[in-house]
C-alpha positions as CSV (number, residue, x, y, z in Angstrom):
1,M,-5.2,19.6,124.4
2,R,-8.7,17.9,123.9
3,R,-11.9,18.2,125.3
4,S,-12.9,15.8,128.0
5,Q,-15.7,13.5,127.9
6,L,-17.9,14.6,131.0
7,P,-20.4,13.4,133.5
8,F,-24.0,14.9,134.0
9,S,-22.8,17.5,136.3
10,S,-20.1,19.0,134.1
11,S,-19.4,21.6,131.5
12,P,-17.5,20.9,128.6
13,H,-13.6,21.3,128.7
14,R,-12.8,24.0,126.0
15,S,-9.3,23.8,124.7
16,I,-7.4,26.9,123.6
17,R,-4.3,28.9,124.6
18,R,-2.8,29.7,127.9
19,R,-2.8,32.4,130.8
20,V,-4.2,34.9,133.6
21,A,-6.8,38.0,135.5
22,S,-10.1,39.4,135.2
23,S,-12.6,41.7,136.8
24,V,-16.3,41.0,137.6
25,A,-19.4,43.0,138.1
26,I,-21.8,41.5,140.6
27,S,-25.6,42.2,140.7
28,A,-28.2,44.6,138.6
29,S,-30.7,42.5,136.6
30,F,-32.3,43.0,132.9
31,A,-35.6,42.9,131.5
32,L,-36.2,41.6,128.0
33,L,-37.9,44.9,126.3
34,S,-38.6,43.4,123.1
35,T,-40.0,39.8,122.7
36,L,-40.7,39.8,119.2
37,I,-39.9,36.7,117.6
38,G,-37.0,37.3,114.8
39,G,-36.1,40.8,116.3
40,P,-32.9,41.6,117.9
41,A,-32.7,41.1,121.9
42,V,-32.9,44.7,123.7
43,A,-31.8,45.1,127.2
44,A,-32.1,47.9,129.5
45,P,-31.5,48.0,133.6
46,G,-34.4,46.7,135.3
47,D,-35.8,43.7,136.6
48,P,-35.0,39.8,135.2
49,I,-37.0,38.4,132.2
50,Q,-39.5,36.6,135.0
51,S,-40.5,40.0,136.5
52,A,-43.3,40.8,134.0
53,V,-44.4,37.4,133.5
54,S,-47.6,36.6,135.4
55,I,-48.3,32.8,137.0
56,S,-50.8,30.7,134.7
57,E,-52.1,27.8,136.0
58,P,-52.5,24.7,133.2
59,S,-55.9,24.6,132.0
60,T,-55.9,21.1,130.4
61,C,-55.4,18.1,133.0
62,S,-56.8,14.6,132.9
63,S,-56.0,14.7,136.7
64,R,-54.3,16.8,139.3
65,I,-51.9,16.4,142.5
66,Y,-51.9,19.5,145.0
67,V,-49.2,20.0,147.3
68,S,-49.3,22.6,149.9
69,P,-47.4,23.4,153.3
70,T,-50.3,22.5,155.3
71,G,-51.3,19.5,153.4
72,N,-51.5,15.9,154.4
73,N,-49.6,13.0,152.5
74,T,-52.5,10.4,153.8
75,A,-55.4,12.6,152.0
76,N,-55.9,11.9,148.3
77,G,-54.3,14.9,147.2
78,A,-56.8,15.7,144.3
79,T,-57.9,18.9,145.3
80,P,-56.3,22.1,147.5
81,Q,-58.5,21.0,150.6
82,T,-57.1,17.3,150.3
83,A,-53.4,18.4,149.2
84,W,-50.5,16.3,149.8
85,Q,-47.9,18.1,152.0
86,T,-44.2,17.3,150.8
87,V,-42.1,16.6,147.4
88,A,-41.5,13.0,149.0
89,R,-44.9,12.2,148.8
90,V,-45.3,13.0,145.1
91,N,-41.9,11.1,144.3
92,S,-43.4,7.7,146.1
93,A,-46.4,8.1,143.5
94,T,-46.6,7.2,140.0
95,V,-47.3,10.5,138.4
96,L,-49.1,9.3,134.9
97,P,-49.2,11.2,131.5
98,G,-51.6,13.9,131.3
99,T,-51.8,14.9,135.5
100,C,-51.0,18.6,136.5
101,V,-48.5,18.4,139.9
102,L,-49.0,21.7,141.4
103,F,-47.4,23.3,144.4
104,E,-49.1,26.1,146.5
105,D,-48.0,29.6,145.3
106,S,-45.7,31.7,147.7
107,S,-44.7,28.4,149.5
108,T,-41.2,26.8,149.7
109,F,-41.0,22.9,149.5
110,A,-37.8,20.9,150.8
111,G,-36.4,17.9,148.8
112,R,-35.7,17.5,144.7
113,L,-38.9,16.3,142.7
114,T,-37.9,13.5,140.6
115,L,-39.9,12.2,137.5
116,S,-38.8,8.7,136.3
117,G,-39.2,5.3,135.7
118,G,-43.4,4.9,135.3
119,D,-43.7,8.7,135.4
120,A,-44.8,10.7,132.4
121,N,-43.3,9.7,129.2
122,N,-46.1,10.7,126.3
123,A,-45.0,13.6,124.5
124,A,-48.8,14.1,123.5
125,S,-50.3,13.8,127.1
126,R,-47.7,15.5,129.3
127,V,-47.0,15.8,133.2
128,T,-47.2,19.3,134.0
129,V,-45.5,20.5,137.0
130,G,-46.4,24.2,138.1
131,T,-48.1,26.4,140.8
132,Y,-51.7,26.8,141.6
133,I,-53.1,30.2,142.9
134,T,-54.9,30.3,146.4
135,G,-55.6,34.2,146.0
136,T,-55.3,36.1,142.9
137,P,-52.8,35.8,139.8
138,T,-51.6,39.6,140.7
139,T,-50.6,38.6,144.3
140,A,-49.3,35.3,143.7
141,T,-45.8,34.4,143.6
142,R,-44.2,31.2,142.4
143,A,-44.0,27.9,144.5
144,R,-40.4,27.3,145.3
145,L,-38.7,24.1,144.6
146,R,-35.1,22.6,145.7
147,G,-34.3,21.1,142.4
148,L,-36.2,18.9,140.0
149,L,-34.7,15.8,138.1
150,I,-36.5,14.2,134.8
151,L,-34.7,10.7,134.5
152,N,-34.9,8.8,131.5
153,V,-38.4,10.0,130.7
154,G,-40.1,12.5,128.1
155,G,-43.3,14.5,128.3
156,V,-43.0,16.8,130.7
157,T,-43.8,20.7,131.2
158,V,-42.3,22.6,133.9
159,Q,-43.9,25.8,134.3
160,D,-44.3,29.1,136.8
161,L,-41.8,27.9,139.6
162,T,-38.8,29.3,141.2
163,V,-36.0,26.5,141.6
164,I,-33.6,27.7,144.3
165,A,-30.7,25.9,146.0
166,N,-30.6,25.2,149.6
167,G,-27.2,23.8,150.5
168,T,-24.9,21.9,148.2
169,T,-27.0,18.4,148.4
170,V,-28.7,19.0,144.8
171,L,-26.0,20.4,142.2
172,N,-28.3,21.3,139.4
173,G,-31.3,23.1,139.7
174,I,-33.4,21.6,136.8
175,E,-31.6,18.3,135.3
176,L,-32.7,16.4,132.5
177,S,-30.7,12.9,132.2
178,N,-31.1,10.3,130.1
179,T,-28.8,7.2,130.8
180,L,-30.4,4.4,128.8
181,G,-28.1,4.6,125.5
182,N,-28.8,2.9,122.3
183,N,-29.5,6.0,120.7
184,N,-32.7,6.3,122.7
185,R,-34.0,10.1,122.7
186,R,-37.0,10.9,125.1
187,P,-39.2,13.2,123.5
188,G,-41.0,16.6,124.6
189,V,-39.6,18.5,127.4
190,T,-40.6,22.1,128.2
191,V,-39.2,24.5,131.0
192,Q,-41.0,28.1,130.8
193,R,-41.6,30.8,133.1
194,V,-39.2,29.8,135.7
195,D,-36.5,31.2,137.8
196,V,-33.6,29.0,138.6
197,T,-30.6,30.0,141.1
198,G,-28.1,29.3,143.5
199,F,-27.1,25.8,142.7
200,P,-23.3,24.6,142.8
201,L,-23.2,23.4,139.3
202,S,-25.8,24.0,136.3
203,G,-29.2,25.7,136.6
204,I,-30.6,23.6,133.8
205,L,-28.7,20.8,132.7
206,I,-29.6,18.3,129.8
207,G,-27.5,15.4,129.9
208,G,-27.4,11.9,127.7
209,K,-24.6,9.7,128.6
210,N,-24.9,6.0,129.7
211,A,-22.4,4.6,132.3
212,S,-20.2,2.6,129.7
213,N,-19.7,5.4,127.3
214,T,-20.8,2.9,124.6
215,S,-23.7,4.6,123.2
216,K,-25.8,7.8,122.9
217,S,-29.0,8.8,124.5
218,G,-30.4,12.0,125.2
219,F,-33.7,14.3,124.5
220,S,-35.8,15.9,121.5
221,N,-38.1,18.2,121.0
222,V,-36.9,20.4,124.2
223,L,-37.8,24.3,124.6
224,I,-36.3,26.3,127.4
225,Q,-38.0,29.5,127.2
226,Q,-38.8,33.0,129.6
227,V,-36.3,31.3,132.2
228,D,-33.9,33.3,134.4
229,S,-31.0,31.1,135.4
230,Y,-28.4,33.0,137.3
231,G,-26.2,33.2,140.3
232,N,-25.2,29.3,139.8
233,G,-21.7,28.1,140.1
234,D,-20.9,26.1,136.7
235,A,-23.4,27.5,133.8
236,G,-26.8,29.0,133.4
237,I,-27.9,26.4,130.9
238,Q,-25.9,23.8,129.0
239,S,-26.5,20.2,127.3
240,F,-24.0,17.5,126.6
241,G,-23.8,13.9,125.5
242,N,-21.2,11.0,125.1
243,L,-18.6,11.9,122.9
244,C,-16.3,8.8,123.7
245,D,-17.5,6.7,121.1
246,A,-15.5,8.5,118.1
247,N,-17.5,5.9,115.8
248,N,-20.9,7.1,116.8
249,A,-22.1,9.8,114.3
250,N,-25.3,10.7,115.9
251,Y,-26.1,13.5,118.4
252,S,-27.8,12.8,121.8
253,H,-30.1,15.7,121.6
254,L,-32.3,16.7,118.5
255,N,-34.5,20.1,118.4
256,V,-33.4,21.9,121.6
257,T,-34.8,25.5,121.4
258,V,-33.7,28.2,124.0
259,R,-35.8,31.3,123.8
260,Q,-36.2,34.5,125.8
261,V,-33.8,33.4,128.5
262,A,-31.3,35.5,130.5
263,V,-28.2,33.7,132.1
264,F,-26.3,35.9,134.5
265,D,-23.7,35.8,137.4
266,N,-22.9,32.3,136.8
267,L,-19.2,32.8,137.8
268,G,-17.7,29.6,137.1
269,V,-16.3,27.1,139.6
270,P,-12.3,27.3,140.5
271,N,-9.9,24.4,139.8
272,K,-12.9,22.4,138.3
273,M,-12.1,18.5,137.7
274,V,-14.1,16.0,135.8
275,P,-13.4,12.4,134.6
276,N,-12.6,12.3,130.9
277,C,-13.2,9.2,128.7
278,S,-10.2,7.0,130.1
279,G,-11.8,8.0,133.7
280,A,-8.7,9.9,134.9
281,M,-9.7,13.7,136.1
282,E,-8.5,16.6,134.2
283,A,-9.0,20.4,134.6
284,T,-11.9,22.1,132.3
285,N,-13.4,25.3,132.0
286,S,-16.3,26.6,133.8
287,G,-18.6,29.9,134.2
288,N,-20.8,29.4,130.9
289,G,-23.8,31.2,130.2
290,I,-25.6,28.9,127.6
291,V,-23.7,26.2,126.2
292,L,-25.4,23.5,123.7
293,G,-22.8,20.6,123.1
294,D,-24.1,17.3,121.0
295,V,-27.2,18.5,119.7
296,K,-28.5,18.7,115.9
297,D,-31.1,21.1,114.4
298,S,-31.3,23.2,117.5
299,L,-31.6,27.2,118.3
300,I,-30.7,29.9,120.8
301,E,-32.5,33.0,120.3
302,Q,-33.7,36.5,121.8
303,S,-31.7,35.6,124.9
304,F,-29.2,37.4,127.5
305,A,-25.8,36.4,128.8
306,F,-24.0,38.6,130.9
307,R,-21.6,38.7,133.7
308,N,-20.7,34.9,133.7
309,G,-17.1,33.2,134.1
310,A,-15.2,35.5,136.3
311,N,-14.2,32.8,138.5
312,N,-12.7,30.4,135.5
313,N,-9.3,29.8,136.1
314,F,-8.7,26.9,133.9
315,G,-5.3,27.8,132.1
316,G,-6.5,25.5,128.7
317,G,-9.4,27.7,128.1
318,G,-12.4,29.6,129.4
319,P,-16.2,30.0,129.3
320,V,-18.3,31.8,126.8
321,G,-21.7,33.4,127.0
322,I,-23.4,31.8,124.2
323,W,-22.0,28.8,122.5
324,A,-22.1,25.5,120.9
325,Y,-19.6,22.3,120.2
326,N,-20.1,19.1,118.5
327,A,-23.2,20.5,116.7
328,D,-25.1,20.3,113.5
329,N,-27.4,22.8,112.3
330,I,-27.6,25.4,115.1
331,V,-28.7,28.8,114.8
332,I,-27.7,31.4,117.4
333,Q,-29.3,34.7,116.7
334,N,-31.0,37.7,118.0
335,N,-29.2,37.5,121.3
336,T,-27.2,40.0,123.4
337,S,-23.9,38.7,125.3
338,Y,-22.0,41.3,127.5
339,S,-19.4,41.6,130.1
340,N,-18.8,37.7,130.4
341,R,-15.4,37.4,132.0
342,S,-12.5,34.5,132.5
343,A,-9.4,34.7,134.8
344,T,-7.3,33.0,132.0
345,K,-8.8,33.0,128.3
346,D,-11.8,33.2,126.6
347,G,-14.8,35.1,128.7
348,G,-16.4,36.0,125.0
349,G,-19.6,36.9,123.6
350,F,-20.7,34.1,121.0
351,D,-18.8,30.8,119.7
352,L,-19.1,28.2,117.2
353,D,-16.7,25.5,118.6
354,G,-15.0,22.1,117.7
355,G,-17.2,19.8,115.9
356,V,-20.0,22.4,114.9
357,I,-21.1,22.0,111.3
358,N,-23.4,23.6,108.9
359,S,-24.2,26.5,111.5
360,V,-25.0,30.1,111.8
361,M,-24.4,33.1,114.2
362,Q,-26.5,36.0,113.1
363,Y,-28.2,39.1,114.3
364,N,-26.3,39.3,117.7
365,Y,-25.0,42.0,119.8
366,S,-21.7,41.5,121.7
367,Y,-19.9,44.0,123.9
368,D,-17.6,44.4,126.9
369,N,-16.7,40.8,126.9
370,T,-12.9,39.8,128.3
371,G,-12.6,37.4,125.1
372,A,-13.8,37.4,121.3
373,G,-17.1,38.8,120.5
374,Y,-17.5,35.9,117.9
375,L,-15.2,32.8,117.8
376,V,-15.2,29.9,115.6
377,F,-12.2,27.5,117.0
378,Q,-11.3,24.1,116.6
379,Y,-9.7,21.9,119.0
380,E,-8.3,18.1,119.2
381,G,-10.5,15.3,119.3
382,A,-13.7,17.2,117.8
383,R,-15.5,16.3,114.9
384,P,-14.7,18.5,111.8
385,L,-15.4,22.1,112.2
386,N,-16.8,23.2,108.8
387,N,-19.4,24.9,106.8
388,N,-20.5,27.9,109.2
389,M,-21.3,31.6,109.2
390,V,-21.1,34.6,111.2
391,R,-23.1,37.1,109.5
392,Y,-25.0,40.5,110.3
393,N,-23.7,40.9,113.9
394,I,-22.2,43.7,115.8
395,S,-19.3,43.5,118.0
396,R,-18.5,46.6,120.4
397,N,-15.4,46.7,122.5
398,D,-14.8,42.9,122.9
399,G,-11.5,41.4,123.4
400,R,-11.0,43.4,126.9
401,G,-8.4,40.8,127.6
402,V,-6.9,39.9,131.0
403,A,-3.0,40.2,132.1
404,G,-0.8,37.4,131.0
405,G,-3.5,36.5,128.7
406,I,-3.7,36.4,124.6
407,A,-5.2,39.2,122.3
408,Y,-8.7,38.7,121.1
409,G,-10.8,41.1,119.4
410,G,-14.2,41.4,117.5
411,I,-14.3,38.3,115.2
412,V,-11.5,35.3,115.8
413,I,-11.3,32.2,113.8
414,G,-8.7,29.5,114.6
415,K,-7.4,26.1,116.1
416,F,-5.1,24.5,118.6
417,G,-3.2,21.6,118.4
418,N,-2.4,19.1,115.6
419,V,-5.7,19.2,113.8
420,T,-7.3,20.6,110.8
421,G,-8.5,24.3,111.5
422,P,-12.2,25.7,110.7
423,T,-12.9,25.4,107.1
424,N,-15.4,26.9,105.3
425,T,-15.9,29.8,107.2
426,F,-18.0,32.9,105.9
427,V,-18.0,36.0,107.7
428,Y,-19.9,38.7,106.2
429,G,-22.3,41.8,107.0
430,N,-20.7,42.6,110.7
431,S,-20.0,45.7,111.9
432,I,-17.2,45.8,114.5
433,Y,-15.6,48.6,116.8
434,V,-12.6,47.8,119.2
435,S,-10.5,50.2,121.1
436,P,-7.3,49.6,123.0
437,S,-7.7,47.7,126.6
438,A,-5.3,48.3,129.5
439,S,-6.1,44.5,130.5
440,S,-4.9,42.9,127.2
441,P,-1.6,41.9,126.9
442,E,-1.3,43.4,123.3
443,P,-4.0,45.4,121.7
444,P,-7.3,43.5,120.5
445,A,-8.1,43.5,116.7
446,G,-10.8,44.1,114.4
447,I,-10.7,40.4,113.2
448,R,-8.2,37.8,113.8
449,V,-7.2,34.6,112.1
450,W,-5.0,32.1,113.7
451,N,-2.9,29.4,112.1
452,G,-4.8,26.9,110.2
453,A,-7.9,28.4,109.5
454,E,-9.9,28.9,106.4
455,A,-12.2,31.9,106.4
456,Y,-13.6,34.4,103.9
457,F,-14.6,38.1,104.7
458,Y,-17.1,40.0,102.9
459,N,-18.9,43.4,103.3
460,N,-17.5,43.9,107.2
461,S,-17.6,47.1,108.5
462,I,-14.0,47.2,110.9
463,H,-13.4,50.3,112.9
464,T,-10.6,50.3,115.7
465,S,-9.0,53.3,117.8
466,G,-5.5,53.8,119.1
467,A,-3.1,50.9,118.8
468,A,-5.7,48.5,117.8
469,P,-5.2,46.8,114.6
470,L,-7.8,46.4,112.1
471,V,-6.8,42.9,111.0
472,S,-4.3,40.3,112.3
473,V,-3.8,37.1,110.3
474,E,-1.4,34.8,111.3
475,A,0.6,32.5,108.7
476,N,-0.7,29.2,107.2
477,T,-4.1,30.4,106.6
478,S,-6.5,30.4,103.9
479,T,-8.4,33.7,103.8
480,Q,-10.3,36.0,101.4
481,F,-11.2,39.8,102.1
482,L,-13.4,41.3,99.8
483,G,-15.6,44.4,100.1
484,N,-15.1,45.2,103.5
485,N,-14.7,49.0,105.1
486,Y,-11.9,49.8,107.2
487,F,-11.8,53.0,109.7
488,R,-9.0,53.7,111.9
489,A,-8.2,57.5,112.8
490,D,-4.6,57.3,113.1
491,G,-4.2,55.3,109.5
492,F,-4.5,52.0,108.2
493,K,-2.9,49.4,110.7
494,A,-3.2,45.4,109.9
495,Y,-0.6,42.6,110.4
496,T,0.2,39.4,108.4
497,N,2.3,36.6,109.3
498,A,1.7,36.4,113.0
499,A,2.2,33.6,114.9
500,N,1.5,31.9,118.1
501,F,-1.8,33.9,119.1
502,S,0.3,36.9,119.0
503,D,1.3,39.9,116.6
504,V,4.9,40.0,118.1
505,G,7.0,39.5,114.9
506,A,4.5,39.9,112.6
507,T,4.6,41.9,109.3
508,L,2.8,45.6,109.6
509,V,0.5,46.8,106.8
510,S,0.5,50.4,107.2
511,T,-1.5,51.5,104.2
512,L,-4.8,50.6,103.0
513,A,-2.9,50.2,99.3
514,G,-1.0,47.6,100.7
515,W,-3.8,45.3,101.8
516,A,-5.3,42.9,99.8
517,D,-9.0,43.8,99.4
518,G,-11.7,45.0,96.8
519,Y,-13.1,47.7,98.5
520,K,-10.4,50.6,99.1
521,T,-11.8,53.3,101.6
522,A,-11.0,54.2,104.9
523,S,-13.1,57.4,105.1
524,T,-16.0,56.6,107.4
525,P,-16.4,55.1,110.7
526,G,-19.2,52.7,109.1
527,Y,-22.1,53.7,111.6
528,A,-24.4,56.6,112.7
529,T,-22.1,58.0,115.4
530,T,-18.3,58.5,115.0
531,V,-17.9,58.7,118.9
532,V,-18.1,55.3,120.7
533,T,-18.8,55.5,124.6
534,S,-16.8,53.6,127.2
535,S,-17.3,49.8,127.3
536,A,-18.9,50.3,130.8
537,V,-21.9,51.6,129.6
538,F,-24.8,50.3,127.5
539,V,-24.8,51.4,124.2
540,D,-28.0,51.1,122.0
541,A,-26.9,48.8,118.6
542,N,-29.1,51.5,116.6
543,N,-25.8,53.6,117.1
544,F,-24.5,50.9,114.3
545,G,-26.9,51.5,111.8
546,L,-25.9,53.4,108.4
547,G,-26.9,57.0,107.9
548,A,-28.5,58.3,104.7
549,T,-25.3,59.8,103.6
550,S,-22.6,57.0,104.7
551,A,-20.3,55.9,102.0
552,L,-20.8,52.4,102.9
553,R,-24.5,52.2,101.4
554,N,-24.8,50.0,98.5
555,A,-21.0,49.5,98.4
556,G,-20.5,46.1,98.9
557,V,-20.2,42.9,97.2
558,N,-23.1,40.1,96.1
559,V,-23.0,37.5,99.0
560,T,-26.5,36.2,97.9
561,T,-24.8,32.8,97.4
562,V,-22.5,33.0,100.4
563,G,-21.8,30.0,102.3
564,D,-24.5,27.6,103.0
565,D,-27.1,29.6,101.2
566,V,-29.7,26.9,100.6
567,R,-30.1,26.1,104.5
568,F,-29.7,29.9,105.5
569,P,-30.6,32.0,102.7
570,V,-29.9,36.0,103.1
571,T,-33.1,37.2,103.9
572,R,-32.6,40.2,106.1
573,D,-29.6,42.5,108.2
574,Y,-29.6,43.1,111.6
575,F,-32.0,45.4,111.9
576,G,-34.6,43.3,109.9
577,V,-34.3,45.2,106.6
578,T,-34.9,43.1,103.8
579,L,-32.4,41.3,101.5
580,P,-31.4,40.6,98.7
581,P,-31.4,44.5,98.1
582,A,-34.4,45.8,96.1
583,N,-34.3,46.9,92.4
584,G,-30.7,45.9,91.5
585,Q,-28.8,47.8,94.5
586,Q,-25.6,46.6,96.1
587,Y,-25.2,45.2,99.6
588,S,-24.4,47.6,102.0
589,I,-21.4,47.1,104.2
590,G,-21.7,46.2,107.7
591,A,-24.6,45.0,109.8
592,S,-27.0,47.8,108.5
593,Q,-28.1,47.8,105.2
594,G,-29.4,51.4,105.8
595,L,-31.7,52.7,108.4
């Protein structure tokens, strides 16, 4: 199967395996307790990210346009006392660079705001769309818009707004669309301190595609930060570009940063259909949290994705909490992704999917997902999937699975179809715990390597319980396991020569001595507590830190030059401890060097 090329209103088509059902938890929001750049995302029960962020009027505007429900469209709009009344009045005007378009706080405005044509388009002198305060910042609430379209222009900042659907006329909450083609990128768009909710498709959509599919266009230097995107149909935040021109090596979007956002309860659109490159309609997945496609030099960090995807019923694949496809040099770090679902396949935590090169997933926390905690997966029709790293992450009770589906696990590497699988995939310094799941057709595994994959596993701490195997490796793979720790209270259990995404008929390895690895111990669970609580309960990632007497401290192999160490040198573990180890010490095993 192959991924389809999609229109602006669509999500990418994930091609994988096939089968059935899921569960979903609905409501409750989470607060960002730590916003330190470079630190792990930490969540606890509470309000969405935006609840603690106050409204801030822009201070530098060459001119201002005020809009109030009590305004007058025949006034000049230059002051709160002479405000315009409607979004339609703003749409009929030319909004020049440097202009601030400000909507009255605590008010709702009908219609979608559109910036296009002669509007904006100067990254150095931006148009700012936001809220103005009539009382005090402590009592004011964001103005509410029914949608915002940025069409073929850059130089725009959107801030301090609630963008909320009203019916189904507007499909995407905030839509950045470039239809110009000719490798034209519009620079400079920021979306910050915004709630976006209730839209049939995406909360925020970044699209680059001309009508004839003959060339690329998109956006550069895009920043999305301190945003809640929730309760939308298809996705929280996503980007896509023109992938129909196989000879075009460019990427539609450059320097896209998603930071400190929460995407949740974006449940997916059942029976979703989109046109492919030939114009025929075909089914695709739905219900993603954050997905960036056709991007170069981009970043997703300090963000949360949870309870997305439960309504996905596409049999060829499913959604993921945070992932990328057809991307070069993307970093996914310091995020938390949990309780993502799918009624068929996937519903995982994180993913580097088809066509991703020179990229890394690091310092992330994944738990209680239907699919893999961390997936590296290639599909037919994509660019090569090569030179990627998965390091210093934690996976706890991922691979919950669905009846009739397939078994996943903490970290999964593989491909589907007649295509070269992932190559030069380096997986090291991760901590994984997996227990059996009644909803999975086969027990999930700590690590799975599917047919056609090339992957190297160093210094990973793998802990499973019950019938869950520590590792499962299919035939026709190229793998190396070195310096890993394996712990299963009932004894070592791994499979080799598995096939067809299943352990049925695979060769059982029941002793550590029968497993080819340079580190021969199974004496420790590999983190501070031996008891791992139910997957339905939030667990602090600090439980996976190594204690002072852990046998895994300074017991690993040297990974200083593993993977793309020029682009991504080893600098720290999950908890921020500096690496490489000082004073000639060895690396520890797992995501913690030692707390």
